[in-house]
Backbone bond lengths (Angstrom), bond angles and torsions (degrees), N, CA, C in turn:
res aa  C-N    CA-C-N  psi(-1)  N-CA   C-N-CA  omega(-1)  CA-C   N-CA-C  phi
1 M - - - 1.446 - - 1.534 107.12 -
2 G 1.289 117.09 135.06 1.456 121.28 -176.29 1.531 110.01 -101.44
3 W 1.309 113.13 -174.53 1.493 123.70 -179.58 1.523 105.45 -65.81
4 R 1.381 118.67 129.70 1.454 118.85 -175.95 1.535 113.20 -107.75
5 G 1.270 118.16 27.39 1.479 117.49 172.97 1.506 111.28 109.70
6 R 1.297 115.69 -173.29 1.494 122.67 -171.66 1.525 108.18 -71.13
7 G 1.273 114.30 133.88 1.507 122.99 177.11 1.510 114.34 80.05
8 A 1.311 118.75 -7.95 1.418 119.87 -179.96 1.544 108.86 -105.66
9 G 1.303 115.65 141.30 1.452 119.89 179.02 1.507 111.13 -85.88
10 P 1.267 116.09 178.85 1.472 120.58 -178.87 1.549 114.13 -74.63
11 W 1.352 115.14 -6.15 1.459 118.65 -176.41 1.548 108.65 -116.53
12 P 1.338 117.65 152.28 1.487 120.64 178.50 1.525 110.14 -65.29
13 G 1.257 113.59 151.78 1.492 121.35 175.73 1.523 112.18 105.15
14 R 1.332 111.17 166.22 1.451 119.29 178.22 1.523 110.51 -124.37
15 G 1.286 120.34 166.23 1.414 122.93 174.80 1.505 111.90 120.57
16 P 1.294 112.98 177.36 1.542 119.71 -173.68 1.539 110.90 -61.67
17 L 1.311 122.38 -22.91 1.438 124.63 -176.56 1.556 113.71 -109.44
18 S 1.396 113.28 15.12 1.485 115.01 -175.95 1.560 113.27 -69.26
19 H 1.284 115.13 -10.13 1.537 118.17 173.04 1.527 113.27 -75.82
20 L 1.305 116.78 -16.73 1.427 121.64 175.66 1.498 115.15 -86.29
21 P 1.303 120.95 147.51 1.512 119.38 172.05 1.471 108.40 -63.00
22 P 1.319 117.15 152.84 1.518 119.65 -175.82 1.578 111.29 -56.88
23 W 1.302 118.77 -34.65 1.501 117.69 -176.74 1.505 114.28 -76.54
24 Q 1.335 116.94 -2.37 1.499 120.15 174.76 1.491 112.31 -107.56
25 R 1.324 118.66 1.02 1.436 120.07 177.82 1.520 114.18 -82.63
26 P 1.355 119.39 153.87 1.445 120.14 -176.17 1.576 110.51 -62.26
27 G 1.305 116.34 -37.84 1.482 115.43 177.02 1.485 116.77 -56.60
28 W 1.323 116.04 -36.84 1.437 121.57 -179.41 1.576 108.86 -73.52
29 L 1.311 116.37 -40.17 1.496 118.00 -176.22 1.487 109.69 -82.32
30 Y 1.295 122.52 -41.28 1.536 122.56 -169.75 1.557 113.16 -112.42
31 G 1.328 116.67 -0.47 1.469 118.70 -179.85 1.507 111.58 107.28
32 R 1.383 110.98 163.83 1.455 116.74 -174.86 1.450 111.40 -65.06
33 G 1.319 117.91 137.46 1.498 124.05 -179.52 1.500 112.51 86.13
34 A 1.288 121.82 1.04 1.471 122.18 -178.04 1.524 112.05 -65.42
35 C 1.313 116.17 -30.00 1.464 118.02 -178.25 1.532 112.08 -63.14
36 W 1.317 116.72 -29.06 1.504 119.05 177.51 1.492 109.10 -62.01
37 W 1.273 118.84 -38.07 1.524 121.35 -177.37 1.525 109.94 -75.77
38 F 1.321 117.15 -31.05 1.507 119.22 -177.14 1.514 109.75 -88.16
39 L 1.316 119.99 -30.72 1.459 117.50 -173.16 1.536 112.34 -104.38
40 A 1.312 119.51 -14.35 1.453 122.90 -174.38 1.521 111.40 -56.41
41 P 1.321 123.59 -42.15 1.445 119.80 176.79 1.467 115.04 -59.58
42 Y 1.315 117.94 -29.63 1.502 121.66 -177.30 1.517 111.29 -79.82
43 F 1.329 117.14 -21.14 1.437 121.02 177.60 1.538 114.28 -101.85
44 G 1.351 115.48 6.37 1.395 119.12 177.88 1.517 119.48 78.28
45 C 1.268 116.90 6.39 1.468 121.93 174.19 1.481 112.82 -110.88
46 R 1.286 116.08 149.95 1.421 119.04 178.77 1.577 109.33 -128.70
47 P 1.355 116.93 104.06 1.463 117.98 -176.69 1.513 111.30 -65.45
48 Y 1.365 118.85 -23.68 1.474 120.16 179.56 1.483 110.86 -79.55
49 A 1.322 121.36 -5.79 1.472 124.15 -179.99 1.507 109.90 -71.44
50 A 1.336 118.41 -20.38 1.450 120.15 179.45 1.507 116.27 -70.98
51 V 1.370 112.16 -15.61 1.495 116.96 178.23 1.517 109.33 -81.18
52 P 1.304 117.43 119.98 1.506 119.71 -178.47 1.519 110.91 -67.47
53 S 1.313 113.73 146.71 1.441 116.06 176.77 1.531 108.35 -75.60
54 L 1.314 114.86 146.23 1.454 120.11 -176.94 1.485 112.47 -94.43
55 K 1.308 116.18 152.71 1.465 122.34 172.42 1.540 105.15 -73.34
56 P 1.353 118.10 151.66 1.487 118.16 -179.63 1.505 113.22 -57.71
57 E 1.342 117.48 -38.17 1.480 117.47 -179.44 1.431 113.02 -68.47
58 D 1.416 117.59 -33.40 1.477 119.75 177.55 1.546 109.62 -69.70
59 E 1.275 116.70 -40.92 1.476 122.11 -179.02 1.557 108.17 -64.64
60 R 1.261 117.63 -42.12 1.477 122.50 176.25 1.438 112.35 -57.85
61 K 1.360 118.92 -46.61 1.442 125.78 176.46 1.514 110.99 -56.91
62 I 1.364 114.18 -50.78 1.477 118.63 -176.78 1.594 108.82 -64.03
63 L 1.219 116.64 -44.58 1.497 120.97 178.00 1.471 112.40 -61.45
64 T 1.312 120.83 -39.69 1.457 125.55 178.80 1.522 108.76 -64.68
65 E 1.356 116.46 -44.71 1.479 119.67 179.51 1.578 109.97 -64.11
66 Q 1.314 116.26 -40.05 1.455 120.31 178.27 1.507 110.53 -64.39
67 R 1.358 116.35 -40.56 1.475 117.83 178.28 1.520 113.20 -63.29
68 I 1.307 113.59 -41.78 1.551 118.97 179.50 1.526 107.83 -63.25
69 F 1.327 117.12 -45.20 1.470 121.61 178.88 1.493 112.30 -57.13
70 I 1.310 115.16 -46.70 1.518 119.70 -174.55 1.596 106.49 -73.85
71 E 1.298 120.19 -38.19 1.434 120.02 173.34 1.489 114.59 -56.33
72 E 1.371 116.26 -41.42 1.401 122.79 179.01 1.580 109.93 -66.02
73 Q 1.359 113.96 -39.74 1.518 117.56 177.21 1.532 110.07 -64.91
74 V 1.339 117.88 -40.58 1.413 119.81 178.71 1.462 111.09 -62.13
75 K 1.334 118.06 -45.84 1.469 122.92 178.52 1.574 110.19 -56.66
76 T 1.327 115.26 -49.26 1.472 118.42 176.99 1.487 114.70 -56.38
77 L 1.349 114.46 -46.06 1.452 118.45 177.76 1.500 113.04 -63.87
78 Q 1.380 117.05 -36.39 1.502 116.37 178.26 1.474 110.28 -64.98
79 E 1.393 117.19 -37.84 1.389 121.65 -177.91 1.560 107.78 -62.94
80 A 1.341 117.15 -48.07 1.447 121.80 -176.93 1.562 109.53 -61.64
81 L 1.313 116.54 -40.35 1.474 122.26 178.78 1.522 108.02 -63.51
82 K 1.286 120.21 -41.42 1.506 125.40 -178.89 1.573 105.06 -62.31
83 R 1.387 116.18 -46.98 1.452 115.77 -177.18 1.533 112.13 -63.76
84 I 1.338 114.51 -39.67 1.502 120.87 177.63 1.545 109.69 -59.92
85 E 1.328 113.86 -47.28 1.521 117.48 -177.87 1.523 109.63 -63.04
86 D 1.349 115.92 -43.00 1.460 118.47 -179.58 1.560 110.28 -63.77
87 R 1.331 118.11 -39.20 1.445 120.80 177.77 1.501 112.67 -65.36
88 L 1.368 114.83 -38.50 1.481 117.78 176.07 1.534 112.35 -63.20
89 E 1.288 115.56 -40.26 1.465 118.71 177.55 1.491 112.30 -64.92
90 E 1.382 117.16 -37.16 1.458 120.28 175.07 1.474 110.84 -61.86
91 L 1.354 119.59 -42.13 1.404 123.40 -177.64 1.541 112.84 -69.84
92 K 1.362 119.46 -26.45 1.415 122.15 177.56 1.468 111.85 -69.63
93 E 1.339 118.99 -31.89 1.430 125.73 -179.89 1.449 117.70 -66.22
């Protein structure tokens, strides 16, 4: 792809990173929308500012729920690992 005229870079697309080839842009490397997180401080906007701050008791409740959920996942994975190890032992015999 060649130069496409005034104001356009050699690569397709528009925006602050259009001078980079697509495979070097944050969206390509880190997923769609990643450039907002990388470039927002430079443009004076903060996309994460839309998230309200939590009260300590609400945060404690959320973290407790997450801990319980993760502990259940760990237990499930340990049981699956145990079944796999048992089956491997059966197949060795």
